[in-house]
Structures are given as structure tokens and as C-alpha cells.
C-alpha positions in Angstrom: 25.1 73.5 -86.2 26.2 70.2 -84.8 26.1 67.6 -87.7 26.0 64.7 -85.2 28.9 62.8 -86.7 31.6 63.4 -84.1 33.5 60.2 -83.6 32.7 58.7 -87.0 35.4 57.7 -89.5 35.7 58.7 -93.1 37.7 57.6 -96.1 38.2 60.4 -98.7 39.9 59.7 -102.0 41.6 62.3 -104.2 42.2 64.1 -100.9 45.6 65.7 -101.4 44.1 68.9 -102.9 41.0 70.5 -104.3 37.5 69.4 -103.5 38.6 66.1 -101.9 40.8 67.9 -99.4 38.1 70.5 -98.8 35.7 67.7 -98.0 38.2 66.0 -95.6 38.8 69.3 -93.8 35.1 69.9 -93.4 34.5 66.4 -92.0 37.5 66.6 -89.6 36.1 70.0 -88.3 33.0 68.1 -87.2 35.1 65.6 -85.2 35.3 62.8 -87.9 38.6 60.9 -88.0 39.6 61.0 -91.7 41.8 58.9 -93.9 43.1 60.9 -96.8 44.0 59.0 -100.0 46.1 60.1 -103.0 48.8 58.8 -105.2 51.5 61.1 -103.8 52.7 60.5 -100.3 54.5 63.9 -100.3 51.4 65.8 -101.2 49.4 63.8 -98.7 51.7 64.7 -95.9 51.3 68.4 -96.7 47.5 68.0 -97.0 47.2 66.2 -93.7 48.9 69.0 -91.9 45.9 71.2 -92.7 43.3 68.7 -91.4 42.0 68.7 -87.8 42.2 65.8 -85.5 44.3 62.7 -86.1 44.1 62.1 -89.8 45.8 59.2 -91.5 47.2 59.1 -95.0 47.1 56.3 -97.5 48.7 56.1 -101.0 46.8 54.4 -103.7 46.4 54.5 -107.5 42.7 54.3 -108.4 43.6 53.2 -111.8 45.0 49.9 -110.3 42.5 47.5 -108.7 45.2 45.8 -106.6 46.2 49.2 -105.2 42.6 50.1 -104.4 42.1 46.8 -102.6 45.3 47.3 -100.6 44.3 50.8 -99.6 40.9 49.6 -98.5 42.4 46.9 -96.3 44.8 49.4 -94.7 42.1 51.9 -94.1 40.0 49.3 -92.2 43.1 48.3 -90.2 43.9 51.9 -89.2 40.3 53.1 -88.6 38.7 49.9 -87.5 35.8 50.5 -89.8 34.7 53.2 -92.3 31.4 55.0 -91.6 31.7 57.5 -94.5 33.1 57.2 -98.0 33.7 60.3 -100.0 34.6 59.0 -103.4 36.6 61.4 -105.5 39.0 61.2 -108.4 40.7 63.7 -110.8 38.9 64.2 -114.1 40.1 62.7 -117.3 41.6 64.8 -120.1 39.3 67.1 -122.1 38.3 66.2 -125.6 35.4 66.0 -128.0 33.8 63.0 -129.8 36.2 63.6 -132.8 39.3 64.2 -130.8 38.9 61.5 -128.2 40.5 58.2 -129.2 38.7 55.0 -128.3 41.7 53.8 -126.3 41.3 56.6 -123.8 37.9 55.5 -122.6 38.9 52.5 -120.4 41.1 54.6 -118.2 38.5 57.3 -117.8 35.9 54.6 -116.9 38.3 53.0 -114.4 39.1 56.3 -112.6 35.7 57.9 -112.6 33.4 54.9 -112.4 34.8 51.4 -111.7 37.2 52.4 -108.9 34.2 54.0 -107.1 32.1 50.9 -107.7 34.9 48.8 -106.2 35.1 51.0 -103.1 31.3 50.9 -102.6 31.3 47.1 -103.0 33.9 46.8 -100.2 32.6 49.4 -97.8 28.8 49.4 -98.1 28.1 45.9 -96.9 29.8 46.5 -93.5 27.9 49.8 -93.2 24.6 47.9 -93.7 25.6 45.5 -91.0 26.3 48.3 -88.6 23.0 50.1 -89.6 24.7 53.4 -90.5 26.7 54.7 -93.4 27.2 57.6 -95.8 28.5 57.5 -99.4 29.0 60.8 -101.2 30.6 60.8 -104.6 32.0 64.0 -106.1 31.1 63.9 -109.7 30.4 67.0 -111.9 27.6 69.3 -113.0 28.2 68.0 -116.5 26.1 64.9 -115.6 23.2 67.3 -115.9 24.4 69.4 -118.7 27.3 67.7 -120.6 30.2 69.9 -121.6 31.1 69.9 -125.3 34.8 69.5 -124.5 34.7 66.9 -121.7 33.6 63.8 -123.5 35.4 61.3 -121.2 34.1 62.9 -118.0 30.6 63.2 -119.4 30.5 59.5 -120.2 32.2 58.1 -117.0 30.5 60.3 -114.5 27.0 59.7 -116.0 27.6 56.0 -115.5 28.6 56.5 -111.9 25.5 58.6 -111.3 23.3 55.8 -112.4 25.1 53.3 -110.2 24.8 55.5 -107.2 21.0 56.0 -107.7 20.4 52.3 -108.1 22.5 51.4 -105.1 20.8 54.0 -102.9 17.4 52.4 -103.4 18.8 49.0 -102.5 20.5 50.0 -99.2 18.2 52.7 -97.9 16.4 50.5 -95.4 19.7 49.6 -93.7 20.6 53.2 -92.6 23.0 53.9 -95.5 22.5 56.9 -97.7 24.1 57.2 -101.1 24.4 60.6 -102.9 26.5 62.5 -105.3 27.6 66.2 -105.3 27.9 67.7 -108.7 30.4 70.6 -108.6 30.5 73.4 -111.2 33.4 75.8 -111.3 35.5 75.9 -108.2 39.0 77.3 -107.6 41.0 74.2 -108.0 44.0 73.1 -109.9 41.8 71.1 -112.3 40.0 74.3 -113.3 43.3 75.9 -114.2 44.1 73.0 -116.5 40.8 73.4 -118.4 40.6 77.3 -118.6 43.4 79.7 -119.5 41.7 82.9 -118.3 39.9 82.3 -114.9 39.1 85.9 -114.6 37.0 85.7 -117.8 35.4 82.5 -116.6 34.4 84.2 -113.3 33.1 87.3 -115.1 30.8 85.1 -117.3 29.4 83.2 -114.3 25.9 84.3 -113.0 27.4 85.1 -109.6 30.5 86.8 -111.1 32.8 84.5 -109.2 34.2 81.0 -109.0 33.2 78.7 -106.1 35.2 78.3 -102.9 36.3 74.7 -102.3 35.8 75.2 -98.5 32.1 75.9 -99.1 31.8 72.8 -101.3 33.4 70.7 -98.5 30.8 71.8 -96.0 28.0 70.7 -98.4 29.6 67.2 -98.5 29.9 67.2 -94.7 26.2 68.1 -94.4 25.2 65.1 -96.6 27.2 62.9 -94.2 25.3 64.3 -91.2 22.5 62.9 -89.1 20.3 65.8 -90.2 20.6 64.5 -93.8 19.4 61.0 -92.9 16.4 61.3 -95.3 18.5 62.5 -98.3 19.5 59.6 -100.5 19.7 58.8 -104.2 20.2 62.5 -104.8 22.6 64.3 -107.1 23.1 67.8 -105.7 24.4 70.4 -108.1 26.7 73.0 -106.5 27.4 75.3 -109.4 26.0 78.7 -108.4 23.1 78.7 -110.9 25.2 78.4 -114.0 23.3 75.4 -115.5 20.5 75.9 -117.9 19.0 72.5 -116.9 17.4 72.1 -113.5 
């Protein structure tokens, strides 16, 4: 299936591994020129070697506003313009209400909410002027069914979900769609940080397995497609039916 986005450009953050890299690969396979963003130049170089086409790499620390602004300026200089934003960041440390100290919240909000707002504020207005754009944020299935041990992620990503839905309704008439994809358990480094026994986690899943990041990336690419032009303001769970909430 031709997604109709060949020749477009995309900026993908958190793209040196995991779901961000999988999304970058899926977009590049459709002929999109991709800019991969991460904190580590070394990891980016290795990641870019697995991405089709002529990808560019940009280092940035999403916890630092000046770093984000510099990255955005460089992306526009290298790509000319950004048609697609895939906003992704690593999750904050696990914890509960009792175990999570108050001083940990600002950083979680910066990484998983405010940095994404900042990128949207910079990139959506030019998309609206050009009459075409796609924003897809990678959040978490926990925005639908909060995890008892992921207090910081629950809080920050729920805020981002509200921001995206509100933004989607405002920019829809200008050809810009804004969505989020809400992953459940996928075979990433993050999952290994949270769970000690992945075999047991897989066995307890309704499908008896953990998700493949490559499949997830193709879902992101679809939401960026011409076919998905009437999908906006949506939070799409990709979790294999593990949630109790619909």
C-alpha cells in the first residue's frame, strides 16, 4: 500500500532506539526523508545506518529548552521544512504516589509534555501555512488505564494527550492532523528497565507475546499517510488487547 508521503520530510525525536527508531524506519521506507534526534551522537550514527534514504541526525536534550530550539532550527536548515513531527521521549522513572518525591515532577513534565508542546508550537504554524502536516506523539497506553507504578508517566502523558486533542480541533481545517499512539508492551530497552522477567510478562499477555517495535512503527507511518487524512484528535492504543478500558 502506497501511503502517499514519498518526498515528505519528518522529524523524529527519541529516535536512536526503540519505538522512535522503529517509526523513523517505517517513514523512511515510504520515501520520507527523516531527521533522527537523540542525546547521543554515537547512538544516532548507529541508528541512522539502519534507516533508508538520506537521513540526518541531530543531537538534542529535550530537558533543555535552548537545546530543543537549536535542534529545531538545525532541522529546518537541513530539511528545508518539516512535514511530519513524531514526538517521542523516554519515560520517567517508575514510582507510586508515596515513593515519588515532588521534585521529580518538573523533569517528567518537561520531557513528556512541555518539550512536545514546544516542538508543536514551532512546527505546526508552518504546516498550517503550507496546508499539510502530521503530528504523531508516542505516549503510552497508561493514559487510558494508569499504571500503579508509573505515577510520573501517568501524569505527564495524560497532560500531553489533552494538549494534542485540543490542538487537533484548532488546526484541522488547515490540513494538519494531530494524533497520539499509545503503546503497550513492546520489546524495547525501556521494557527491560521496568520488568525483570519479560518471559513472564509475555505469558501473562492476552496474545502471549510482547509487541514488535517494527509493527508499531508502521502504525505511526500510517497515521502520517494521505489515507489517514480524516483521522485527527485520536489516541490510538496499540497494546494487543491488554487494557481493560476501551
